[in-house]
C-alpha positions in Angstrom: -12.8 59.5 -40.9 -16.6 60.1 -40.9 -19.6 58.8 -38.9 -21.3 57.5 -42.0 -20.6 54.6 -44.2 -21.8 56.2 -47.1 -20.5 57.6 -50.3 -21.6 61.0 -49.3 -22.4 63.1 -46.4 -21.9 62.8 -42.8 -19.4 64.6 -40.7 -15.9 63.8 -39.1 -16.0 61.3 -36.3 -13.1 60.6 -33.9 -14.7 57.4 -32.9 -15.3 54.2 -34.6 -16.8 50.8 -33.6 -15.1 47.5 -34.1 -16.7 45.9 -36.6 -18.8 48.9 -37.8 -18.2 50.4 -41.7 -17.7 53.7 -42.2 -16.4 55.9 -44.8 -13.5 58.2 -45.2 -13.4 61.6 -47.3 -10.2 62.8 -48.8 -10.0 66.3 -49.9 -7.2 67.7 -52.4 -5.7 71.0 -51.7 -3.2 73.0 -53.9 -0.1 74.3 -52.7 -1.7 77.4 -50.5 -3.9 75.3 -48.9 -7.0 75.8 -51.4 -9.7 73.3 -51.9 -8.8 71.9 -55.5 -12.2 71.9 -56.9 -11.1 72.1 -60.2 -9.6 68.4 -59.7 -12.0 65.6 -61.0 -9.0 63.2 -62.2 -8.7 59.7 -61.3 -5.7 59.2 -59.5 -4.4 55.8 -57.8 -5.2 55.9 -54.2 -3.4 53.7 -51.9 -4.8 53.2 -48.3 -2.9 52.2 -45.0 -3.6 52.6 -41.2 -2.0 52.5 -38.1 -5.0 50.4 -36.6 -3.6 46.9 -35.7 -5.7 43.6 -35.9 -7.9 42.3 -32.9 -7.0 39.8 -30.0 -8.4 36.7 -32.7 -6.1 38.2 -35.4 -8.8 39.8 -37.5 -7.0 42.5 -39.4 -8.9 45.9 -40.5 -10.5 46.1 -43.9 -9.4 48.8 -45.9 -10.8 49.4 -49.9 -8.6 48.0 -52.5 -5.8 50.3 -53.7 -7.2 51.2 -57.3 -7.7 54.2 -59.1 -10.7 56.4 -57.9 -12.9 59.0 -59.6 -12.5 62.6 -57.6 -15.1 65.4 -58.0 -14.4 68.7 -57.4 -11.4 67.6 -55.6 -13.2 65.5 -53.3 -13.4 61.5 -52.6 -15.4 60.1 -50.3 -15.4 56.4 -50.1 -17.2 53.9 -47.6 -16.0 50.3 -46.5 -13.4 50.9 -44.0 -13.8 48.6 -40.9 -11.5 48.4 -37.8 -10.8 45.2 -35.7 -8.9 46.2 -32.8 -10.4 48.4 -29.8 -7.3 51.1 -29.9 -7.2 55.1 -29.6 -5.0 57.3 -31.4 -5.4 55.4 -34.7 -5.3 57.1 -38.4 -6.2 55.8 -42.0 -4.0 57.6 -44.5 -4.2 57.9 -48.3 -1.5 58.5 -50.9 -2.1 59.5 -54.5 -0.1 58.7 -57.8 -1.0 58.7 -61.3 -3.5 61.9 -62.3 -2.6 63.4 -59.0 0.5 62.6 -56.9 0.5 63.1 -53.1 2.4 61.3 -50.2 0.9 59.4 -47.7 -1.3 61.5 -45.5 -3.2 60.4 -42.1 -6.6 61.0 -41.2 -7.9 62.6 -38.2 -6.9 60.5 -34.9 -9.5 58.3 -34.0 -10.4 56.0 -31.1 -12.0 52.4 -32.1 -14.4 51.4 -29.4 -15.6 47.6 -28.8 -18.8 46.2 -30.3 -21.6 45.1 -28.4 -20.8 41.6 -26.1 -20.2 38.6 -27.9 -18.5 36.3 -25.4 -16.4 36.4 -22.0 -13.0 34.9 -21.2 -13.2 33.5 -17.5 -10.2 33.2 -15.4 -9.3 31.6 -12.0 -7.5 33.8 -9.6 -4.6 33.3 -7.2 -6.8 35.6 -5.0 -10.1 35.8 -3.1 -10.6 39.3 -3.3 -13.1 41.4 -5.5 -10.0 43.0 -7.4 -6.2 42.2 -8.1 -4.7 38.9 -8.6 -3.7 36.8 -11.5 -4.5 33.6 -13.6 -3.6 30.6 -11.7 -3.8 26.6 -12.7 -3.8 25.6 -9.0 -6.2 26.0 -6.3 -6.5 24.1 -2.8 -9.5 22.2 -1.7 -11.2 24.2 0.8 -9.6 27.2 -0.2 -12.0 30.0 -1.5 -10.9 31.9 -4.8 -12.2 34.6 -7.1 -13.1 34.3 -10.7 -12.8 37.0 -12.9 -15.3 37.3 -16.2 -14.0 39.6 -19.1 -17.0 40.9 -21.5 -15.3 40.7 -25.0 -16.5 41.8 -28.6 -17.0 39.5 -31.6 -13.4 40.2 -32.2 -11.9 39.1 -28.9 -11.6 43.1 -27.8 -12.3 43.8 -24.1 -15.7 45.5 -24.0 -14.7 48.4 -22.0 -17.9 50.1 -22.9 -20.0 47.7 -21.0 -21.4 48.6 -17.8 -24.5 46.2 -17.5 -25.9 44.1 -15.0 -26.2 40.9 -16.5 -27.6 37.6 -14.8 -24.4 35.5 -14.1 -24.8 31.6 -14.1 -22.1 29.5 -12.8 -21.0 25.7 -13.3 -18.1 23.7 -12.7 -16.9 20.4 -13.7 -15.1 19.8 -10.6 -17.3 16.8 -8.8 -17.8 16.3 -5.1 -15.1 15.4 -2.9 -14.6 11.6 -1.9 -16.6 12.6 1.3 -19.5 13.5 -0.8 -18.8 17.3 0.0 -19.8 19.7 -3.3 -18.1 22.2 -4.4 -19.2 26.0 -3.4 -20.4 28.6 -6.2 -21.6 32.2 -5.9 -25.5 32.2 -6.2 -26.6 32.7 -9.8 -28.1 36.5 -9.9 -27.2 40.0 -11.5 -23.7 40.8 -11.1 -22.4 44.3 -12.0 -19.7 44.6 -14.8 -17.6 47.5 -14.5 -15.5 48.6 -18.1 -16.5 44.7 -19.4 -15.3 43.5 -15.9 -16.4 41.2 -13.3 -14.5 39.9 -10.1 -16.2 37.5 -8.0 -14.8 35.8 -4.8 -16.4 32.8 -3.0 -15.5 29.9 -5.3 -14.5 26.7 -3.5 -13.6 23.4 -4.9 -13.6 20.1 -2.4 -12.3 17.2 -4.8 -8.5 17.1 -5.5 -8.6 16.5 -9.5 -7.1 17.9 -12.7 -8.2 19.7 -15.7 -11.3 21.2 -13.9 -13.0 24.4 -15.2 -15.6 27.0 -13.9 -18.1 28.2 -16.7 -19.8 31.6 -16.7 -22.9 32.1 -18.5 -24.6 35.5 -19.2 -28.2 36.6 -19.8 -30.4 39.8 -19.7 -28.3 42.9 -20.1 -25.9 40.6 -22.3 -26.3 37.3 -23.7 -23.3 34.9 -23.4 -23.3 31.1 -23.6 -21.5 29.2 -20.7 -17.9 29.6 -21.3 -15.2 27.6 -19.4 -12.3 29.2 -17.6 -8.7 28.2 -17.8 -8.4 24.6 -16.7 -6.9 24.2 -13.5 -5.9 21.4 -10.9 -7.3 21.0 -7.4 -4.9 19.9 -4.8 -5.9 18.4 -1.4 -5.9 21.0 1.3 -2.2 19.6 2.4 -3.4 19.1 6.3 -4.0 15.5 7.4 -7.3 14.6 8.9 -7.4 10.7 8.5 -5.7 8.0 7.8 -6.9 4.8 5.7 -5.2 1.2 6.0 -5.9 -1.1 3.4 -4.7 -4.7 2.7 -5.2 -7.1 -0.3 -7.9 -9.6 0.6 -7.2 -13.2 1.5 -5.5 -15.2 3.9 -1.7 -14.5 4.6 0.2 -17.5 4.4 3.4 -17.6 6.8 6.7 -16.5 5.5 4.9 -14.7 2.6 4.6 -10.9 2.5 1.7 -8.5 2.3 1.9 -5.1 1.8 0.0 -3.1 4.2 -0.8 0.5 2.3 -1.8 3.6 4.8 -3.2 6.6 2.4 -3.2 10.1 4.5 -6.5 11.9 3.7 -7.7 15.4 4.3 -10.6 16.4 5.9 -12.7 15.8 2.4 -11.0 12.6 1.7 -8.6 13.6 -0.7 -5.2 12.0 -0.6 -2.8 14.7 0.5 -0.2 14.5 -2.1 1.5 17.4 -1.5 2.8 19.9 1.1 4.7 18.3 4.7 1.7 16.4 5.4 2.4 14.3 2.2 5.4 12.5 3.7 4.5 11.9 7.2 6.1 9.2 9.0 3.7 6.3 9.1 4.0 3.3 11.9 2.4 0.1 11.7 1.3 -1.2 15.3 -0.9 -4.2 16.7 -4.5 -2.6 17.7 -4.5 -2.4 21.3 -8.1 -2.6 21.0 -8.3 -5.8 19.8 -6.7 -9.2 20.5 -4.2 -10.7 18.3 -3.9 -14.4 17.9 -1.2 -14.4 15.4 1.8 -12.3 14.5 3.2 -10.6 11.5 6.8 -9.6 11.3 9.6 -9.2 13.9 8.8 -7.1 16.7 6.8 -3.8 16.4 6.6 -1.1 15.6 7.3 -1.0 12.0 7.9 2.2 10.1 7.7 3.5 6.3 7.7 7.7 5.6 4.7 8.7 3.4 5.3 9.5 -0.6 2.8 11.5 -1.8 0.3 10.7 0.7 0.7 6.9 0.6 3.1 4.9 3.0 3.3 1.2 2.2 4.8 -1.4 4.7 6.1 -5.0 3.6 5.2 -7.7 6.3 5.7 -11.0 6.6 3.3 -13.6 8.3 4.8 -15.5 11.1 2.4 -17.2 13.9 -1.0 -18.6 12.6 -4.0 -16.6 13.9 -5.9 -13.4 13.4 -3.8 -10.1 13.2 -5.4 -6.8 14.1 -3.3 -3.7 12.6 -3.6 0.2 13.0 -1.3 2.8 11.5 -0.6 5.9 13.3 1.4 9.4 12.8 2.6 11.7 15.5 2.3 15.3 14.4 -0.5 15.3 13.6 -1.5 12.3 16.1 -3.9 10.3 14.0 -4.9 6.6 14.0 -6.2 4.8 11.0 -9.0 2.2 10.8 -8.3 -1.4 12.3 -7.8 -4.4 10.0 -7.7 -7.5 10.1 -5.3 -10.4 8.5 -5.8 -14.0 9.1 -1.9 -15.9 9.0 -2.5 -19.2 7.9 0.4 -21.9 8.1 3.0 -21.8 5.3 4.7 -24.5 3.4 6.2 -27.2 5.7 9.9 -26.7 6.2 10.7 -29.4 9.1 9.2 -31.9 11.0 9.0 -32.8 14.8 8.8 -36.1 16.9 7.0 -36.0 20.0 6.6 -38.5 22.4 2.9 -39.3 23.7 2.0 -39.8 27.1 1.0 -43.4 27.5 -1.8 -42.3 30.1 -2.4 -39.1 28.0 -5.0 -38.4 25.2 -2.9 -40.6 22.7 -3.1 -37.5 20.3 -1.3 -34.4 21.4 -0.3 -35.1 25.1 3.6 -35.2 25.5 5.6 -37.0 28.2 9.6 -36.8 28.7 9.2 -39.6 31.3 8.7 -43.3 30.4 9.2 -46.8 32.2 11.4 -49.2 30.7 9.4 -51.8 28.3 6.4 -49.3 28.5 4.7 -49.3 25.1 4.0 -45.9 23.8 2.8 -43.8 20.7 4.7 -41.1 18.5 3.6 -38.2 16.9 5.0 -37.0 13.7 4.2 -33.5 12.6 5.3 -30.8 10.2 6.0 -27.4 10.6 6.6 -24.2 8.7 9.8 -21.7 9.2 7.7 -20.1 12.1 6.8 -23.4 13.9 3.0 -23.3 12.8 1.6 -26.7 12.3 1.6 -27.2 8.3 -1.5 -29.3 8.2 -1.2 -29.1 4.1 1.1 -31.9 4.2 -0.6 -35.0 2.9 2.1 -37.6 2.0 3.5 -40.9 2.4 6.8 -41.4 3.9 9.4 -44.3 5.2 10.6 -43.8 8.6 14.1 -45.0 9.7 14.1 -44.7 13.6 16.8 -44.7 16.0 17.7 -43.2 19.4 20.2 -40.0 20.0 22.8 -42.1 22.0 24.1 -45.5 21.6 21.7 -48.2 20.4 18.9 -48.3 23.2 20.0 -52.0 23.7 19.1 -52.7 27.4 21.7 -54.2 30.0 19.6 -57.2 29.7 20.3 -57.5 25.7 16.5 -56.4 25.0 16.6 -54.2 21.8 14.2 -51.2 21.6 11.1 -51.9 19.4 9.7 -49.2 16.7 8.0 -49.6 13.4 9.6 -51.0 10.5 11.3 -48.7 7.5 9.5 -51.0 5.4 6.1 -49.8 6.6 4.5 -47.0 5.1 3.8 -43.9 7.2 0.6 -42.0 6.1 0.8 -38.3 7.0 -2.4 -36.7 6.7 -3.5 -32.9 7.7 0.1 -32.5 8.7 1.2 -35.1 11.0 0.5 -38.9 11.9 0.1 -40.8 15.2 2.2 -43.9 15.3 2.0 -46.6 17.9 4.4 -49.4 18.5 7.2 -48.0 20.3 9.0 -49.7 23.5 12.2 -48.6 24.8 14.3 -51.5 27.3 17.2 -49.4 28.4 16.6 -47.3 31.8 18.5 -43.8 31.0 18.2 -40.2 31.1 18.9 -37.5 28.5 18.0 -40.0 25.5 16.1 -38.8 22.2 14.2 -40.9 20.0 15.5 -40.1 16.3 13.5 -40.1 13.0 14.8 -40.0 9.6 12.2 -39.4 6.4 12.6 -40.7 2.9 9.8 -40.8 0.2 7.6 -43.7 0.2 9.4 -44.5 -3.1 12.9 -44.8 -1.8 12.9 -48.0 -1.0 16.4 -48.0 -0.8 16.8 -45.3 1.9 19.1 -43.2 -0.1 17.8 -39.5 0.2 16.4 -38.0 3.7 13.8 -35.7 3.2 13.1 -32.2 5.3 17.0 -32.4 6.3 17.5 -30.2 9.4 20.7 -29.2 7.9 23.1 -30.8 5.4 24.9 -32.4 8.0 21.9 -33.6 10.2 19.2 -35.1 8.3 17.1 -36.6 11.0 14.9 -35.1 13.4 15.2 -35.9 17.1 12.2 -35.8 19.5 11.2 -32.7 21.1 11.5 -34.0 24.6 14.7 -34.8 26.4 13.6 -38.6 27.8 14.0 -40.2 31.0 13.4 -44.0 30.8 12.8 -45.4 34.5 13.6 -49.1 35.1 10.8 -51.3 35.7 9.9 -53.3 38.9 12.6 -55.5 39.8 11.9 -59.1 39.1 15.0 -61.3 39.6 18.4 -61.0 41.5 21.8 -61.3 40.2 24.4 -62.7 42.9 28.2 -62.5 42.3 30.1 -64.9 44.1 33.9 -64.6 44.9 36.3 -65.8 41.5 38.8 -67.5 44.1 38.3 -70.9 45.4 37.1 -71.1 49.0 38.3 -73.1 51.8 35.9 -75.6 53.4 34.8 -74.5 56.4 35.7 -71.2 56.4 33.5 -68.5 56.0 33.4 -65.9 52.8 31.3 -63.0 51.6 29.5 -62.9 48.2 30.8 -60.0 46.1 27.0 -58.6 45.7 23.5 -59.4 45.2 21.6 -56.8 43.0 17.8 -56.4 41.9 17.0 -56.2 38.2 14.1 -55.4 36.0 12.9 -57.8 33.5 15.4 -56.0 30.9 18.2 -56.2 33.3 18.2 -52.6 34.5 19.1 -51.8 38.1 16.4 -51.2 40.1 18.2 -48.7 41.7 15.4 -45.8 41.9 17.0 -43.4 39.7 15.0 -40.9 37.9 12.2 -41.3 40.2 11.3 -44.9 40.0 10.9 -46.9 42.8 13.9 -48.6 44.2 14.6 -52.2 45.5 15.2 -51.3 48.9 14.6 -52.2 52.9 15.1 -55.6 54.5 14.6 -58.7 52.5 14.8 -62.2 53.1 16.9 -64.1 50.8 17.2 -67.8 50.5 20.7 -69.3 48.8 20.8 -72.0 46.9 24.2 -74.1 46.0 24.2 -75.6 42.7 26.9 -78.3 41.9 28.9 -81.0 43.8 29.5 -79.1 47.0 27.5 -78.9 49.9 27.1 -76.2 52.8 26.8 -73.9 54.4 27.7 -75.4 57.9 24.4 -76.9 57.9 25.6 -79.7 55.3 22.5 -78.4 53.1 22.5 -76.6 49.7 20.5 -73.8 50.9 20.1 -71.6 53.4 17.9 -68.4 54.2 18.9 -65.1 55.8 17.8 -61.5 56.2 19.6 -58.8 54.5 19.0 -55.0 53.6 19.1 -53.6 50.0 19.8 -50.1 49.1 19.1 -48.8 45.8 19.0 -52.4 44.4 22.1 -53.6 46.0 
């Protein structure tokens, strides 16, 4: 192989350059090693080479296998081109036809790379200036090195390049969620050794996939910006912050809402890998705020994170504002506070409240009444968690009864309440209903209401049943009904005949209110008691007592109305 690509001249060369054509000289010898200068034939020459293809699969170029004219036993043929940078390569020539010679190799030669044409950029699993392997994963905040390898036009490493071009770095990796930018080495001249530069000090901050680092060369070598292998940036894998989020809008009682906690690293990336990605997350009421509503049962509520995200399903209970945070124990972190407003849910039942006649007539309850005293009732709806269900705006029919007995007083007076024929208008979840009176003095009684649709004139289907067996609702209060003031006496005389002139005792004299209730002072009422002056009057044909008149007056003492 020669140091020229001409058809004549040149000297044997032991080095060739990738992509640079050169000539090969074939000299014929006789059996004793003498140059066959008397040979001027045209044998067929077949070329082969031990040189391989380049990294980019470019094969070496050899002249065609055809007849070649020798002059004085010599053939010098240009047009050989090597593609792979290698050592110990040869070109062989075999002759047939006008002369027959087996394939004979040339001198061995080394193929060196051509001038720099491109670079190979590799992200490494080390932050050292040497060593390491290409990696497809780096951690946010952890420095790493990048290797830049200069290649010639056919992809051979330019091992003969030891220049100091200016290297300009760029990356497709963006800023972290907290706006921290990635760190790249400065754009300045860098020394390459045998075509390679390995530079530490690259740091990514945003957890992303499909990222690259690019290097562009200028000065001692000119190469356009070339991207590295693609790599994934993971979080730091160290939890630094908890972020609690909840979908917007009010939370209706008895419905669920998902509370999501995201575990973030110091740059705001979600910690999707490592032990901190599966931390146990605890949801609690914010101790720094005052919650007026409630959710769920008794806190705390817990759920392990999966890939840095924990979700906890909670149900609205009591109406009001609820302030919540989430925590982890190791590391000890507390999230931001979120506020959720719990509002009433769908009405599931109703209540009956006896209103104090001396109260405000709207909400003040009482559990004590006086027989015959007019009073009003508040009928109101509640959801499953006993919140006022202000979303009920309907008309109903109501059948009123008492829990025990029929409520008729000893004097035969019936209780009074609105007729079931009257339509009750419930607005904003309640109605104030006047027109009630209970005449019977007793304790442990309740007023009972059974609701029907306004259109259900036959009162066939109770609404909002408390259970399948109990379609009604008793009043919230267990009532005590005191007797009214005594307004008459009841005298009981012996049934047996009496003998004229013989004294006898009456069986009893009792004091009663206008409804026939004994004025005995039970349940805190004022008893008819103490010394009283009574006037007795006889009716009928008899006379007496001893005065022979029909009446007389005497003093007696009453105790508990008797």
